[in-house]
Structures are given as C-alpha cells and as structure tokens.
N, C-alpha and C positions, 0 to 999 in steps of 0.2 A: 331259413327262419320262419317258424310256426307262428301264425299270427294269432294275440292274445285277443281270441275271442269275447272272455268275461268280461276284463276292463271297455269293451266296446259299447256291450251290452248293456253294462249297467250304466253309460252315461244318458246313453240315449235313450233309455228308459227313466232316468233322473230326472233328464230334458225336457219327457212331454208330459203334459197339463193330462193328457189322456192316453187311458190304457194304450199297446201296440198290439195289435197279430201280430202274429207269429212272420207273415206275406209284408208286413210289413217292412220287421226286423231284417228278411232275407234283403226286399229293396234297398232301406239304407245299406247295408254293409255292402253288397252286390255290388253296389254303383262304385268302391271304391276296389270289391276287390273281389270281380268275374269270375276269381279261381275256387273262389269257398264256397262248397259244398255245403246244399241247405243241411244235410243231415248231420255235419258241423255244429252248426250256430241251432239250431235244436238239441243238442247235444249238452252242446254251451249254458243253452236256460234251461233245462233241467238241474245240470248241475248246478246253479246259481239259483234254484230255489232251496237243493237241501243243502248248502252251504247255511244261507240264509233264514235257518229256522233253527239255528243255534243262540244259547240261547246270549252269547256274546254282541247281537246284534240288537235294537231298538224295534229292527226294520226286518221285515218280508217282504218275499216279491210274489203276491196272487197273480193268477192266471184265473182270471172268470170268459163269461162270454164276448166280451168286447176284447177282450186281449191281456198285455200282462203289464203289470204296474210294479211299483212299489208300495208300500202302507206301512203303518208303524198298528205295531203288533200291539193286540188289543191288551193285553196285560200293562201298558204304558199310557191306554187312555185318560185315566186321573189328570197324569202331569198336563195333558194334551188339554184338557179339559179349562186347567191353570194359565195353561199359555192363551187362550183365546180368551178369556176371561179379561187377562194383563191386557192386547191388544183393545178389546171392543173400550175397558176404564179408557182408554188412548184416545177413541174417538173426541172430534172435536164436534162441538154443538152447532146450530144452526148459527148464533147468533156470533159462538167465535170465527166459523168461519165467515162473513159477513162485515166480521171487522177486519178479518188478517188478511182478505180483499182489497177493501180501501186503502189497506196500507201499504196495498204491494204494487195496486196503482197507483196509490199517490203517497211516492216515499215521502218523509218527514209531514208527515201531516199531524195535527194537534187530537187528543180526546175532543176539541169542539170537532173540529172539522169532520170526524167518523161522527160525531149524536148529529151533525145536521143532517147528513147524508140518511143517518139511520132511522132518525127521529125517534131513540130513543136512551138514555142513558144507559153508556158501555165500561161504563168501571172494572164491573166485573172481568167481562171479554178478555179487555185489554190486558189484567192481570192473569187469567189464566193465559195469555199467550205469552207473557213475559216468563211466567214458572215453567212454558213448555219450551222457551228459549226459540220459539220463532219468531220473537218479534224482540226488538231492540231500542233504547231510547240514541235517539242521535240526536241530538241537543235542544237546544232550547231556539223558537222564534222570538227574532229581536220586536217584537207587539207587546202591548203593557200587557206586564205580567207573567213575559217571557214562558207564554204559556211549553210543557216539554212538548219537543215531536220524538216521531218513532218511523221504523225502519226492517224489515222484514232480513233475517239473520240465515246463516250458510245450513243453519238444518232445517228452514222453511223451503230451499233449496230443495235439500232432502229427502223432506219428510211429500214434497209434490215431485219428483225424482224429474228436474228439470235444471239444469247447469250456470242458466244464468237467468237474471230478471227477464233475461229482453227474450227469452222464449217463452214469456208469458203471451196468450193472445193479445192483440186489440181490443181496445176498449169496441170500436166500430165493428167491428167483429163477431160481437157477443150479443145473441138476444136474450137474455134473461126472461126463465119461466117464473112462477110462481113454486118457491119449495128448489128452485136448481142451485142454491148455493147452498144449501144443505142435505140431510135426508129426511128420511119416513120420521114421525114423531116417536115414534116406538126406537129407532136406534138413534136419538139423540139422548140419552143418558136422562137425570136431574131434571126438571126445567131447572132454569133460570131466571129468579127474579133481577127482572129491567123496568124498569118507570120509565115513562114517556114522558119527554123535556116538556116544560112547562112552556 
C-alpha cells in the first residue's frame, strides 16, 4: 500500500508554528517510514503547492527561505483583519484582570473585599466580567447588608486554558511586578473610569 504523503505533510505543516525546511519534513516522515524516498516527499510538496492554488481554498502553501508553511491568501486579508479586531476587543483590561485575579484566588469574595485590595471602585470591572461570563454570583454573605459574593466560571478556565481552579499557582509562589497583571497601556483599550475608595 502506498503511503499517503500529502495528508501527512499537511498535518505537519499545519501543526508547526514556523515554516519547515525540506530536510525537516524528510526527518519527520522518514522517522516513521525510512523506506520513503526524499524525491517522493518533494514531489508531494510540489503537488500540494499546485493544488492549494485553487480558488476553492482560502489558504496556500508558501515556500520561502525559511521553508514551507500554510498562509492565508491575500484576497482574504480584510476578513482576517476583521477577526483580529474582534479578538482585540475581547481583551481584558488591567483593572478587569486585577479584579478577576482577586476573585480567582479568593472565591466568594464581595465587591468590598475586591475594592479593599485594589483601593479603587470596581463596579465597572465586575460588570464587564459578569457580561463576559468569566465570573458569576455565588451567593450572599451572612453579614449586615448580605452583600453579593462572586466566583469564577468554566469560561474563566477556558479563557486561561486551565482544567480547574486548583491549577492556579499558589500565591506564595507569585512575585508580582508592576503591570504584571495586565498588558502595556497601548493594549488595554479605552481607559476605564475608576474612583479611589474614599
């Protein structure tokens, strides 16, 4: 049975974050199938390059000095830009990240708990996190006024790529530096109005 080289090459290139040279592809394939000739692999590469020139594909195989890779076709760049802009709008601000961190490390905390730690009003950040479904109301504390308590959600786990809250590092292992919870000011989006706690 002849080996289906083209699907193998597609899967390897798709998985690689960087372009791969012919020699690298040879090594990957021949490790499993040492009997395969390098000329056969090169022929499959050339066939893939030709096939992905078809208009039915939104991607193409690009060959540069760095090697082979799959890239989006220039005709579809406007859609990619729209997607990137959407992703950027989803980015959490520094204040939201700070608030989220407090809730993650102190489940069932109240707005007052959060504001005591941050030193500023946190209504806006809490509202944004609730809208994004990264936190949810967990109940009410049995203290005067019965303030609302908050906890993180499954979407929080998905957002940060962790399986459970237990996967978070221990507070004793963390040495926070200035701005470490957020990103550079250019990445934070519109400034949020936050008032110091009186």
